[in-house]
C-alpha positions in Angstrom: 103.0 98.4 105.4 105.3 95.7 104.7 106.7 91.5 105.0 105.8 89.5 101.8 105.7 85.9 102.8 105.7 82.0 101.5 103.5 79.4 99.7 104.8 76.4 101.5 108.1 75.6 102.9 110.0 78.7 103.8 108.9 81.6 101.6 107.1 84.7 102.5 104.7 85.5 99.6 101.7 83.2 99.7 102.7 81.6 103.0 101.2 78.5 104.4 102.3 75.4 106.3 105.8 76.6 107.0 108.1 74.4 109.0 110.1 77.3 110.6 112.0 75.0 112.9 113.7 73.7 109.8 115.1 76.4 109.3 110.6 119.7 109.9 112.3 121.0 107.9 110.4 123.9 106.3 113.1 124.4 103.7 112.6 122.9 100.3 113.9 119.4 99.9 117.6 119.1 99.4 118.7 116.2 97.3 122.1 114.9 97.1 123.4 111.7 95.5 126.6 109.9 95.6 127.2 106.5 94.1 129.5 103.6 94.1 129.2 100.5 92.1 126.9 98.7 92.2 124.9 100.7 94.9 123.5 104.1 94.2 123.0 106.1 97.4 120.8 109.2 97.6 119.8 111.3 100.5 117.1 113.8 100.9 116.0 116.2 103.5 112.2 115.7 103.4 109.4 117.8 104.7 107.8 114.7 106.1 107.3 114.4 109.8 106.5 111.2 111.6 104.1 110.9 114.0 112.7 81.5 118.3 113.8 79.6 118.4 115.0 79.7 114.9 118.8 79.7 114.6 120.4 82.1 112.2 124.0 83.1 111.4 124.5 86.8 111.8 127.6 88.1 109.9 129.2 91.0 111.7 130.4 94.2 110.0 134.0 94.7 109.5 135.9 96.2 112.4 137.9 98.6 110.3 136.2 101.5 112.0 135.2 101.9 115.7 132.0 103.7 115.1 130.2 103.2 111.9 129.1 106.8 111.4 132.4 108.3 112.6 130.7 109.8 115.7 131.5 108.7 119.3 129.7 111.4 121.2 126.6 110.4 123.2 123.7 112.7 123.8 122.1 113.0 127.1 118.9 111.3 125.9 119.3 108.0 124.0 116.8 107.8 121.2 114.7 104.7 120.6 116.1 102.5 117.8 113.7 101.4 115.1 114.1 98.8 112.4 111.3 98.3 109.9 111.1 95.4 107.4 108.6 96.4 104.7 107.4 94.0 102.1 104.4 95.9 100.8 105.6 99.2 99.4 107.8 97.8 96.7 106.8 94.8 94.5 110.4 94.1 93.5 112.4 94.6 96.6 112.3 94.3 100.4 112.5 97.7 102.0 114.4 98.1 105.3 114.3 101.3 107.3 116.6 102.1 110.2 116.3 105.0 112.6 118.3 105.9 115.7 117.7 109.6 116.2 120.4 111.6 114.2 123.2 109.2 115.1 123.4 107.0 112.1 125.7 107.7 109.1 125.7 106.0 105.7 125.8 102.5 107.3 128.2 101.2 104.8 129.3 98.4 107.1 125.7 97.4 107.6 125.2 97.1 103.9 128.4 95.0 103.6 127.0 92.7 106.4 123.8 92.3 104.4 125.8 91.4 101.3 127.4 88.6 103.4 123.8 87.2 103.7 123.6 86.8 99.9 121.8 90.0 99.4 122.2 93.0 97.1 121.4 96.5 98.3 120.1 98.0 95.0 119.2 101.4 96.3 119.7 103.4 99.5 118.4 106.8 100.6 118.3 109.0 103.6 115.8 111.5 104.7 115.4 113.7 107.8 112.3 114.6 109.7 111.4 115.5 113.2 112.1 112.0 114.5 115.6 111.9 113.2 117.5 110.5 110.3 115.9 107.6 108.4 118.2 105.2 106.4 116.2 103.2 103.9 117.6 100.3 101.8 116.0 98.3 98.9 117.2 94.8 99.2 117.0 91.8 96.8 118.5 88.3 96.8 121.8 88.2 94.9 120.9 84.8 93.4 117.6 85.8 91.8 117.4 89.6 91.9 114.0 89.2 93.7 112.7 90.5 97.0 113.3 88.4 100.1 110.5 85.9 100.7 112.0 83.6 103.3 111.1 84.5 106.9 114.2 83.0 108.3 116.3 85.2 106.0 114.1 88.2 106.9 114.8 87.5 110.6 118.5 87.2 109.8 118.4 90.6 108.2 116.7 92.1 111.3 119.2 90.6 113.7 122.2 91.6 111.5 121.0 95.2 111.6 120.5 95.1 115.3 123.8 93.4 115.8 125.5 96.3 114.0 123.6 98.9 116.0 124.9 97.2 119.2 128.4 97.1 117.8 128.8 100.6 116.5 126.4 102.3 118.9 126.7 100.4 122.2 124.6 103.0 123.9 121.6 101.6 121.9 121.7 98.4 123.9 120.0 100.3 126.8 116.9 100.7 124.5 116.9 97.3 122.7 115.5 94.0 124.0 118.6 92.3 122.4 120.8 94.5 124.6 120.1 92.3 127.6 121.8 89.3 125.9 124.3 90.9 123.4 124.7 94.5 124.4 127.1 96.5 126.5 124.3 98.0 128.5 121.3 96.3 130.0 118.0 97.9 129.1 116.8 100.4 131.6 113.3 99.0 131.5 111.8 95.6 131.3 108.7 94.6 129.5 106.0 92.4 131.1 105.1 90.2 128.1 101.5 89.6 129.5 100.9 93.4 129.5 102.8 94.2 126.3 101.1 91.5 124.2 98.2 92.6 122.0 96.7 90.6 119.1 93.9 91.9 116.9 92.4 90.6 113.6 90.5 93.0 111.3 88.4 92.6 108.2 90.4 93.8 105.2 88.3 93.1 102.2 86.8 89.9 100.8 90.1 88.2 100.1 92.1 88.9 103.2 92.2 89.9 106.8 94.7 92.1 108.7 96.5 90.6 111.7 98.1 93.0 114.1 100.5 91.7 116.8 102.5 93.7 119.4 104.7 92.0 122.0 108.0 92.0 123.7 110.9 91.6 121.2 113.2 88.6 121.2 115.4 86.8 118.7 113.5 84.6 116.2 110.2 86.2 116.9 109.3 86.9 113.2 109.8 83.3 112.3 107.8 82.0 115.2 104.9 84.3 114.4 104.7 83.1 110.8 104.9 79.5 112.0 102.1 79.8 114.5 99.9 81.3 111.8 100.7 78.8 109.1 100.4 75.8 111.5 96.6 76.5 111.6 96.5 76.5 107.8 96.2 80.3 107.5 98.3 81.8 104.7 100.5 84.9 105.2 100.4 87.0 102.1 102.4 90.0 103.0 103.1 92.3 105.9 105.5 94.5 107.9 107.6 93.8 110.9 108.8 96.6 113.1 111.3 96.6 115.9 110.8 99.6 118.2 113.1 99.6 121.2 111.9 96.8 123.5 108.8 96.0 121.5 108.1 94.2 118.2 105.0 95.1 116.0 103.8 93.0 113.1 101.1 93.6 110.6 100.3 90.6 108.3 97.8 90.2 105.5 96.4 86.8 106.0 93.8 84.6 104.3 92.2 81.1 104.5 91.8 79.3 101.2 92.0 82.7 99.3 89.4 84.4 101.4 89.2 86.6 104.5 89.0 84.9 107.9 85.5 84.4 109.3 85.0 85.5 112.9 85.5 82.1 114.6 88.8 81.6 112.7 89.9 85.1 113.7 89.3 84.1 117.3 91.3 80.9 116.9 94.2 82.7 115.4 94.2 85.5 118.0 94.0 83.0 120.9 96.7 80.8 119.5 99.1 83.8 119.2 98.2 85.1 122.7 98.8 81.7 124.2 102.2 81.2 122.6 103.5 84.8 123.1 102.5 85.0 126.7 104.1 81.6 127.3 102.0 80.4 130.3 104.1 78.3 132.6 103.2 75.4 134.9 105.4 74.6 137.9 106.6 71.1 138.2 105.2 70.8 141.7 101.7 71.1 140.3 101.9 67.8 138.6 
């Protein structure tokens, strides 16, 4: 799991009342490491197999190279890009994982773009499994050395990574919702937001509940989700935000006054999110 969130204002860690608009390989593992100051990179071939409105400034990677991983060939089948922002697995850093089949290299330009957001990439590693190459970064704020707890900055991280995917792998735009607006290729499929939107709330112990949201992706979605939740006085404690092709999937640990949500409040939360995400429209002629 993973997105640690805010106490009040714009932090992601105990998060309430946010004003967001202010804003298989069967061989034994092979380990190799190569470092450069101050980032230590390691890569491993693992046995694992895998089954807004908010306005943000997105720094672009340097244009010193045409393709970030040095490869320009395109395979017949374009893999589904995946960007995961994980706030749960590491208490001291925000973990970001990027997958695009086996097409990604070391992503040095992406790491440099993240530095331009005021972040440090303190550790990076790569592992391979049946789904492709997984690039994982551990990120902290340069000013404090702590994990990122601001949802607007987390969204900026997500959009920066997607921006670099579109720039260095233009074929990825056919598989990303952002490709419709910013990519070289329009997505081959469109997502009906009414059909794609799913919201569920589960009991997750006496102190918190688990909120699951799946919907069509768009810029600013992470910030909007957190704002909707906190606007009804529910605190977002931590979570994970995944971008998988045209869809976005979020899992948030939430609570109300330090306790799990009772059933009526779970219904209020789920209905509020469904209403906002499906964006019902009323024609002017009906007034």
